[in-house]
N, C-alpha and C positions, 0 to 999 in steps of 0.2 A: 365735679371736675373743675369748675370755675376757680376754686381755691388754689389749684395747681398752676394757674396762669399767672406768672410773675409780672407785675407792672402792666396789667392789661385792663384794669378797672375802667379807665377813661375810654379806651377803645370799645369795650363791651357796652358801656353806657351810650356811646355815640351810635353804635350799631343798633341797639335796642330802640333808640329814638328814631332812627332812620327806618327801621322795620315797620313802625307804626304807619309810615307814609307809603310803604311798598316794599320792594326788594332791595337787596344790597349785593354788591359785587366786591369781593375781596380779591386783590391782586397783588403780586409782588414776587420776588425771587423765591426759589425753593428754600425751605428750611426756616422761614420766618414765623411760622406758627399759624398759618391760615386755617389748616385743618383742625388744629387744637381749638382755635376760637370757634369755628363752626360746630365742633363736637360739644363744646361747653354750652353754647347757646341752645343747641338741640336738646341736650340733657336738661337744661334749665326749663325749657319750654315744656318738655314732657313731664317733668316733676311738678310743674304748676298746673297741669291738666290742659295745657294748650294743645291745639292740633297744628301740626306743621307738615308740609309736603316733603321735607328733606332737602338736602343740599345737592346741587348738581356740581360735580367736580369734573373739570375738563382740563386736559393739558393744552397748552397753546399749540396752534398748528405750526408746522415748520415754516410757513409763510409769514407768521406773526413777527413783527419787528418791534423792538423796544426803542424808546427815544434815544438819540445819540448822547 
């Protein structure tokens, strides 16, 4: 699936590097490809024989405010 992500090579590299240190939180508006990025990384980890616990996907609470 990683091949289907257009212009995401740099983002995927930065996430991989951050995952070595711990967890990563992807955030942003709907439709920017957060789930596609997570799915690509999970697929990559699985095909490399790595174990992963999976992604937690949550919707923001109604009380969550974005920066003005």
